[in-house]
C-alpha positions in Angstrom: 110.4 184.9 31.7 106.8 184.3 31.6 106.9 181.0 33.5 106.7 182.7 36.9 103.9 185.1 36.0 100.3 185.0 37.1 98.3 183.4 34.3 94.8 184.7 35.0 93.0 187.0 32.6 93.6 185.4 29.2 92.8 187.9 26.6 91.1 185.9 23.9 88.8 188.0 21.8 85.6 186.7 20.3 86.0 185.3 16.8 84.1 188.2 15.3 86.5 190.8 16.8 89.0 192.1 14.3 92.4 190.3 14.7 95.8 191.0 13.1 98.0 188.3 11.4 101.2 187.0 13.2 104.1 187.5 10.8 107.1 188.9 12.7 109.9 186.8 14.1 112.8 187.8 16.5 114.9 189.4 13.8 112.2 191.6 12.3 111.1 192.6 15.9 114.6 193.5 16.8 114.9 195.6 13.6 111.7 197.4 14.4 113.0 198.2 17.9 116.3 199.4 16.6 114.6 201.5 13.9 112.7 203.2 16.7 115.7 203.8 19.0 118.6 204.3 16.7 117.0 207.2 14.9 116.9 210.9 15.2 117.7 210.8 19.0 121.3 210.0 18.5 121.7 212.7 16.0 120.0 215.4 18.1 120.0 214.5 21.8 123.7 214.6 22.5 123.9 218.4 22.2 121.2 219.2 24.8 122.5 216.5 27.0 126.0 218.0 27.0 124.5 221.4 27.7 122.8 220.0 30.8 125.6 217.8 32.1 128.8 218.6 30.2 131.1 215.6 29.9 129.0 213.9 32.6 126.4 213.2 29.9 128.0 209.7 29.8 126.8 209.3 33.4 123.4 210.5 32.3 123.5 207.9 29.5 124.1 205.2 32.1 121.2 206.4 34.2 118.9 206.5 31.2 120.0 203.0 30.2 119.3 201.6 33.7 115.8 203.0 33.7 115.3 201.9 30.1 116.4 198.3 31.1 113.9 198.3 34.0 111.1 199.5 31.6 112.2 197.0 29.0 112.2 194.1 31.5 108.7 195.0 32.7 107.4 195.4 29.1 108.9 192.1 28.0 107.3 190.2 30.9 103.9 191.8 30.3 104.1 191.4 26.5 104.8 187.6 26.8 101.7 187.2 28.9 99.5 189.6 26.9 100.6 189.3 23.2 98.1 191.8 21.8 98.3 195.1 20.0 98.3 198.0 22.4 101.3 197.5 24.7 100.8 199.1 28.2 97.2 200.0 27.3 96.5 196.3 27.5 98.8 195.6 30.4 97.3 198.4 32.5 93.8 197.3 31.7 94.4 193.7 32.6 96.6 194.2 35.7 95.4 197.5 37.2 92.0 198.1 35.8 90.3 199.7 32.8 91.0 203.3 33.9 94.8 202.8 34.2 94.9 200.9 30.9 93.0 203.7 29.2 95.3 206.4 30.7 98.4 204.5 29.5 96.9 204.2 26.0 95.9 207.9 26.0 99.4 208.9 27.2 101.0 206.7 24.5 98.8 207.9 21.7 99.2 211.7 22.4 102.9 211.4 23.4 104.0 209.3 20.5 101.9 211.3 18.1 104.0 214.3 19.2 107.1 212.1 18.7 106.1 211.3 15.2 105.8 215.0 14.5 109.3 215.6 16.0 110.8 212.9 13.8 109.2 214.4 10.7 110.4 217.8 11.6 113.9 216.4 12.1 113.8 215.0 8.6 112.9 218.5 7.3 115.6 220.2 9.3 118.3 218.0 7.9 116.9 217.6 4.4 115.9 221.2 3.6 116.6 223.8 6.2 114.1 226.6 5.9 111.4 224.3 4.5 111.2 221.9 7.5 107.5 221.9 7.8 106.9 221.1 4.1 109.4 218.3 4.0 107.9 216.9 7.3 104.4 216.7 5.9 105.7 214.9 2.8 107.6 212.5 4.9 104.5 211.6 7.0 102.5 211.0 3.8 105.1 208.6 2.4 105.6 206.7 5.7 101.9 206.3 6.2 101.6 204.8 2.7 104.4 202.3 3.4 102.7 201.2 6.6 99.3 201.0 4.9 100.5 198.2 2.5 101.5 195.8 5.3 103.7 195.3 8.4 106.1 193.0 6.5 106.9 195.8 4.1 107.4 198.1 7.0 109.7 195.6 8.7 111.7 195.2 5.4 112.1 199.0 5.1 113.1 199.3 8.7 115.8 196.6 8.2 117.4 198.5 5.3 117.3 201.8 7.3 118.8 200.3 10.4 121.8 198.7 8.6 122.4 201.9 6.6 122.4 204.1 9.8 124.6 201.6 11.7 127.2 201.7 9.0 127.3 205.5 9.0 127.5 205.6 12.8 130.4 203.1 12.8 132.2 205.4 10.4 131.6 208.4 12.7 133.0 206.5 15.6 136.1 205.4 13.7 137.0 208.9 12.3 136.2 210.7 15.6 138.5 208.4 17.6 141.3 208.0 15.0 141.2 211.2 12.9 144.2 213.4 12.5 142.6 216.3 14.5 141.4 214.3 17.4 142.8 213.6 20.8 141.3 212.4 24.0 141.0 215.7 25.8 137.2 216.0 25.6 136.4 212.9 27.7 136.6 214.4 31.2 133.5 213.2 33.1 132.7 216.6 34.7 129.5 218.6 35.1 129.0 222.1 36.2 125.4 221.3 37.1 125.9 218.4 39.5 123.2 215.8 40.0 120.5 218.0 38.5 122.4 218.3 35.2 123.0 214.6 35.1 119.3 213.8 35.6 118.3 216.4 33.0 120.7 214.7 30.5 119.3 211.3 31.4 115.8 212.5 30.7 116.9 213.9 27.3 118.7 210.7 26.4 115.9 208.5 27.6 113.8 210.0 24.8 116.2 208.3 22.4 115.9 204.9 24.2 112.1 204.6 24.3 111.5 202.9 21.0 111.6 199.3 22.4 107.9 199.8 23.3 107.2 199.5 19.6 108.0 195.7 19.8 105.4 195.3 22.5 102.7 197.3 20.7 103.1 194.9 17.8 102.4 191.9 20.0 99.5 190.7 18.0 101.6 190.5 14.8 104.5 188.6 16.4 105.0 184.9 15.9 105.4 182.9 19.2 105.1 186.2 21.2 106.2 184.7 24.6 109.6 183.7 23.1 109.9 186.4 20.4 109.1 189.5 22.5 111.1 188.4 25.6 114.2 188.1 23.4 113.7 191.0 21.0 113.3 193.7 23.6 116.5 193.2 25.6 118.5 192.4 22.4 117.4 195.7 20.8 118.1 197.7 23.9 121.5 196.2 24.4 122.6 196.9 20.9 121.3 200.5 21.1 123.1 201.1 24.4 126.4 199.9 22.9 125.9 202.1 19.8 125.0 205.2 21.9 127.9 204.8 24.2 130.4 204.4 21.3 129.0 207.4 19.5 128.8 209.6 22.6 132.5 208.9 23.5 133.6 209.5 19.9 131.7 212.8 19.5 132.9 214.0 22.9 136.5 213.1 21.9 136.2 215.1 18.6 134.3 218.2 19.9 134.7 218.4 23.6 131.8 219.0 26.0 131.5 222.8 25.3 131.4 222.6 21.5 129.1 219.6 21.7 126.7 221.6 24.0 126.5 224.3 21.4 126.0 222.0 18.4 122.6 221.5 16.7 124.0 218.9 14.4 126.7 217.3 16.6 127.6 214.3 14.5 128.1 216.3 11.4 130.3 218.8 13.2 132.2 216.0 14.9 133.4 214.4 11.7 134.4 217.8 10.3 136.3 218.6 13.5 138.1 215.3 13.2 139.4 216.2 9.8 136.9 214.4 7.6 134.7 217.1 6.3 133.9 215.0 3.2 132.0 212.7 5.4 129.6 215.4 6.7 127.1 215.1 3.8 126.9 211.4 4.4 126.1 212.0 8.1 123.4 214.4 7.2 121.8 211.9 4.8 122.0 209.2 7.5 120.3 211.6 9.9 117.4 211.9 7.4 117.3 208.1 6.9 117.4 207.5 10.7 114.6 209.9 11.3 112.5 208.3 8.6 113.1 204.9 10.2 111.9 206.3 13.6 108.9 207.9 12.0 108.0 204.6 10.3 108.1 202.6 13.5 106.4 205.3 15.6 103.4 205.6 13.3 103.2 201.8 13.3 103.1 201.7 17.1 100.6 204.6 17.6 98.2 203.1 15.0 98.2 199.7 16.8 97.4 201.3 20.1 94.7 203.4 18.5 93.3 200.2 16.9 93.3 198.4 20.3 91.6 201.3 22.1 89.0 201.6 19.3 88.4 197.8 19.5 87.6 198.3 23.2 85.3 201.2 22.7 87.6 204.0 24.1 88.0 205.5 20.6 85.5 205.5 17.7 84.8 201.9 16.5 85.4 203.3 13.0 89.1 202.9 13.7 89.2 199.2 14.6 88.8 197.9 11.0 91.5 195.5 9.5 92.2 195.7 5.8 91.0 192.5 4.1 94.0 192.3 1.8 96.9 193.8 3.7 95.8 192.7 7.2 96.6 196.1 8.9 94.5 198.5 10.9 94.3 200.8 7.9 91.8 203.3 9.2 93.8 203.8 12.4 96.9 204.3 10.4 95.3 206.9 8.1 93.8 208.8 11.1 97.2 208.9 12.9 98.9 210.0 9.6 96.5 212.9 9.2 97.0 214.1 12.8 100.8 213.8 12.6 100.8 215.7 9.3 98.8 218.5 10.9 101.2 218.7 13.8 104.3 218.6 11.5 102.9 221.5 9.5 102.3 223.7 12.6 104.3 222.6 15.7 107.7 223.5 17.1 110.3 220.7 17.3 111.5 221.3 20.9 108.0 221.7 22.2 106.7 218.4 20.9 109.8 216.6 22.1 109.4 217.8 25.7 105.7 217.0 25.7 106.3 213.6 24.3 108.9 212.8 27.0 106.5 213.6 29.8 103.7 211.4 28.3 106.0 208.5 27.5 107.5 208.5 31.1 103.9 208.3 32.4 103.2 205.4 30.0 106.2 203.5 31.4 105.2 204.3 35.0 102.0 202.4 34.4 103.9 199.6 32.7 106.1 199.1 35.7 103.1 199.3 38.1 101.5 196.6 36.0 104.6 194.4 36.0 104.8 194.7 39.8 101.6 192.7 40.1 102.9 189.7 38.0 105.1 188.0 40.6 105.7 188.1 44.3 109.4 187.3 43.8 111.8 190.1 45.1 113.9 190.7 42.0 111.1 191.3 39.4 109.3 193.5 41.8 112.5 195.5 42.6 113.1 196.0 38.9 109.5 197.3 38.4 109.8 199.6 41.4 113.2 201.0 40.2 111.7 201.6 36.8 108.6 203.4 38.2 110.7 205.6 40.5 113.1 206.4 37.6 110.2 207.5 35.4 108.8 209.8 38.1 112.2 211.4 38.8 113.1 212.0 35.1 109.6 213.4 34.5 110.1 215.8 37.5 113.3 217.2 36.0 111.8 218.0 32.6 111.2 221.7 31.9 108.1 223.1 33.4 106.9 224.0 29.9 106.7 220.3 29.2 105.3 219.2 32.5 102.3 221.5 32.7 100.9 220.7 29.2 101.5 217.0 29.9 99.5 217.1 33.2 96.7 219.1 31.4 96.4 216.6 28.6 96.5 213.6 30.9 93.8 215.2 33.0 91.7 215.8 29.9 92.0 212.2 29.1 90.8 211.3 32.6 87.8 213.6 32.2 86.9 212.1 28.8 87.0 208.6 30.4 84.8 209.7 33.2 82.2 211.2 30.9 82.2 208.1 28.6 81.9 205.8 31.6 78.9 207.7 33.1 77.0 207.3 29.8 77.5 203.5 29.7 74.8 201.2 31.2 
């Protein structure tokens, strides 16, 4: 994919600049992407999506998948050309200029930090209702410790989590499609909210797809990045789409659109409605495991972008240190862990999800704009334009309570950039 790209602007850093070690192959990269996507989203997003679009949430899933594909295509092309930690922070800087790269990094760090808190709170909600915040903080501390001791250990933990969750989701699909109390009456593709409801559902479901960026943000730790990243991102996205489609059809079949819209724990309710109540505790445990997997990969990605921004002087240089033994950006990881723990102790789950969605869509808008500059060929540019327009549309249909804080925080980032730039020689 990178053969047609413009090859100017190689990003070699001076020998004295802290560098990370390349350890991850295609399989581990796919596992990290799956761990980010097949997480808490599939256990929580189906209910709100059904509330927005009814049975037409399947159409919303297709819309979200198309936009996710465009974003993934743009990210893969850029990551193959710029295999460094930081993802779209690096791509925006190199293709559009330092300001846009900075804004992408700012949006990613603040948005995904909120996502980390959301995943931690989901762990708490499933593991110990009524003590969500306490459990969330403990989860953040444990995951930060795992990441601190090396990315290979993180990849191994993610692999175990992904296979466990996929096995449970496969069981959910089978019992919800074949159970004694199931029919096929809940699969009508109807929506009482029209196009608006479908786009709202797509925005909610896109939140669950967005984890493939984690592969790109680990670009500096991937072996043969041009080959590995360009393969890992579409493979992870394709597997996730198939899993989500199967689970959505199965849960709609077991519950119907109305019951699904009212459910806060739809997969657990679906297996019970299908006549397999004994499987419900297993589903709840899997939800906790999946959320931990997402939290692990999210903190991994946020810390790498923080490391890259610190290395370039946009964040304190204290955060660009690499551990001499474990070869990880340990100070960035610890700083992210502290901030996420504070949010998990104080924030509201729905609020952080909405805010995160807005910031992540802005991040991918810059990714697509950056990819548009890579080639003059019609198809790559069309994909980038479709991805950018899709990000704008989905962001516009988010609740106002998510859009306003998002605009304020992005504006604050722009002001900070302007102040720092004015003080430089």
